[in-house]
C-alpha positions in Angstrom: 25.1 -0.1 -31.2 26.5 -1.3 -28.2 30.0 -1.6 -27.2 30.0 -4.1 -24.4 32.9 -5.2 -22.1 32.8 -8.4 -20.7 36.1 -9.0 -18.9 37.4 -10.3 -15.6 39.7 -8.1 -13.8 42.4 -10.0 -11.6 45.0 -8.2 -9.4 48.3 -8.9 -9.2 50.7 -8.9 -6.3 52.5 -5.4 -7.9 48.6 -4.2 -7.4 48.2 -3.6 -11.1 45.3 -5.6 -12.8 45.4 -8.0 -15.9 41.9 -8.2 -17.8 41.3 -11.4 -19.8 37.8 -11.6 -21.7 36.2 -9.7 -24.5 35.2 -6.1 -25.5 32.6 -6.4 -28.9 30.6 -4.4 -30.5 27.0 -5.2 -31.3 25.3 -3.4 -34.2 21.6 -2.6 -34.9 21.4 -6.0 -36.7 22.6 -7.9 -33.9 26.1 -8.6 -35.9 28.8 -8.7 -33.6 32.7 -7.5 -34.1 35.4 -8.6 -31.4 37.9 -5.3 -30.5 41.2 -5.6 -29.6 42.5 -2.2 -30.4 42.0 0.1 -27.3 42.4 3.1 -29.3 39.2 1.9 -31.3 37.4 1.0 -28.4 38.2 4.6 -26.5 37.0 6.3 -29.6 34.1 4.4 -29.7 33.1 4.7 -26.1 33.4 8.9 -26.3 30.5 8.5 -28.9 28.3 6.7 -26.6 26.5 6.6 -23.5 27.1 4.1 -20.3 23.7 2.1 -20.0 24.9 -0.9 -18.0 27.5 -0.8 -15.2 27.9 -4.1 -13.2 30.4 -6.2 -11.4 30.7 -9.5 -10.0 32.7 -10.5 -6.8 34.8 -13.3 -7.5 34.7 -14.2 -3.7 31.4 -14.2 -3.0 29.7 -14.0 -6.2 27.5 -11.2 -5.5 26.6 -9.0 -8.3 26.2 -5.1 -7.6 25.1 -2.5 -9.8 25.4 1.3 -9.3 22.3 3.1 -10.4 22.9 6.8 -10.1 26.2 9.2 -9.9 27.8 8.6 -6.5 26.1 5.2 -5.9 28.8 3.6 -4.4 28.1 -0.3 -3.7 30.1 -2.9 -1.8 29.5 -6.6 -2.0 28.7 -8.7 0.7 32.3 -9.9 1.7 33.4 -6.2 1.2 36.1 -7.2 -1.4 34.9 -5.3 -4.1 32.6 -2.2 -4.8 31.2 -0.2 -7.9 30.1 3.3 -8.1 29.1 6.1 -10.8 25.7 5.0 -12.0 25.5 5.4 -15.6 27.4 9.0 -15.2 31.0 7.0 -15.1 32.3 3.7 -14.3 34.5 3.3 -10.9 35.3 0.2 -9.7 38.1 -1.3 -7.3 38.9 -4.3 -5.1 41.0 -5.0 -1.9 44.1 -6.0 -2.2 43.6 -9.9 -1.6 40.7 -10.0 -3.6 40.5 -12.9 -6.1 39.2 -10.0 -8.6 35.8 -9.1 -10.5 34.0 -9.5 -13.5 32.9 -6.4 -15.3 30.0 -6.0 -17.4 29.7 -2.5 -18.9 27.7 -1.8 -21.8 28.1 1.5 -23.7 24.9 2.6 -26.5 24.7 4.7 -29.0 22.2 7.6 -27.7 18.7 7.3 -29.6 18.2 10.2 -31.8 15.7 13.0 -31.3 13.5 13.8 -34.3 
């Protein structure tokens, strides 16, 4: 099972972020469920592992990945960054940035026999 964040984050004049897009659950049979309840998302996320930590800068169109813990990467124009590898997801933008496209994927850990 995978929990997929496919969101666009844009910063308002006051500095807060506005998110548009979808967060959805993909089960083992590839059935998709759109999730809008943030409590349910946080509950599911707590039981899963981060397996994909990527953002795309809306200014320079660079797609940047953070591969390991404390692996801070900036886009080529310097307007956004991503960090954390697969341990955690942390990202940000400069004040005048157009924003970022977030692609975070959490997966159910494989069970050992």
